[in-house]
C-alpha positions as CSV (number, residue, x, y, z in Angstrom):
1,M,0.1,0.0,-0.2
2,L,1.3,3.5,-0.7
3,I,0.8,5.8,2.1
4,F,1.2,9.6,2.3
5,F,2.2,11.3,5.4
6,D,1.1,15.0,5.6
7,H,3.3,17.7,7.2
8,G,2.7,17.1,10.8
9,T,2.2,13.5,10.6
10,P,4.6,11.8,13.5
11,A,7.6,10.1,11.5
12,P,7.7,7.7,14.5
13,L,4.6,6.1,13.0
14,R,6.5,5.0,9.9
15,P,8.0,1.9,11.5
16,F,4.7,0.3,12.2
17,L,3.8,0.4,8.7
18,K,7.2,-1.6,7.6
19,D,5.2,-3.6,5.0
20,H,3.7,-0.7,3.3
21,T,5.7,2.3,1.2
22,V,5.5,5.5,3.0
23,K,6.3,9.0,1.9
24,K,6.5,12.3,3.5
25,T,5.7,15.8,2.0
26,K,9.4,16.7,2.4
27,D,10.4,13.3,0.7
28,L,8.5,14.6,-2.5
29,G,9.4,18.1,-2.3
30,W,5.6,18.9,-1.7
31,D,6.3,20.6,1.7
32,A,5.1,24.1,0.2
33,L,1.9,22.7,-1.1
34,S,-1.5,23.8,0.2
35,N,-3.9,21.3,1.2
36,G,-5.8,21.2,-1.9
37,E,-2.8,21.0,-4.2
38,L,-1.5,18.3,-1.8
39,L,-4.4,16.2,-2.0
40,R,-4.5,16.6,-5.8
41,A,-0.7,15.5,-6.1
42,A,-1.1,12.6,-3.8
43,E,-4.1,11.3,-6.0
44,E,-2.2,11.7,-8.9
45,A,0.8,10.0,-7.5
46,T,-1.6,7.0,-6.8
47,F,-1.4,7.3,-3.1
48,E,-4.1,5.2,-1.3
49,V,-4.1,6.5,2.3
50,F,-3.4,10.1,3.3
51,L,-2.3,10.5,6.9
52,T,-2.9,13.8,8.6
53,T,-2.7,15.7,11.9
54,D,-5.1,18.5,10.4
55,K,-8.4,17.6,12.2
56,D,-10.2,20.3,10.4
57,I,-9.2,19.1,6.8
58,R,-12.8,17.6,6.4
59,Y,-14.1,21.0,6.9
60,Q,-11.5,22.8,4.7
61,Q,-11.7,20.4,1.5
62,N,-14.6,18.7,-0.1
63,L,-13.5,15.2,0.3
64,T,-16.4,13.4,-1.2
65,E,-15.0,13.1,-4.7
66,R,-11.6,12.1,-3.4
67,V,-10.3,8.6,-4.2
68,I,-7.7,8.6,-1.5
69,S,-8.6,7.3,2.1
70,F,-8.3,10.1,5.1
71,F,-7.2,8.9,8.5
72,H,-6.4,11.8,11.1
73,V,-3.7,11.0,13.6
74,S,-2.8,12.9,17.0
75,P,0.5,14.7,17.0
76,L,2.9,13.0,19.5
């Protein structure tokens, strides 16, 4: 599974996903993208899961037409 970590997603989660491919915004040079641009880029890159600490993303973005799955994680 291809998993995308948003800007604030805690890196210590990465070892728990060792059987999956995990990329962070900084890994891809996407750390300057806004939420809408970031979501579009992640979907175009065929990421399947988007992990974020932004608990308000569902109010800031229209997620109904997105093909990527979203999960909110608490910062450490």
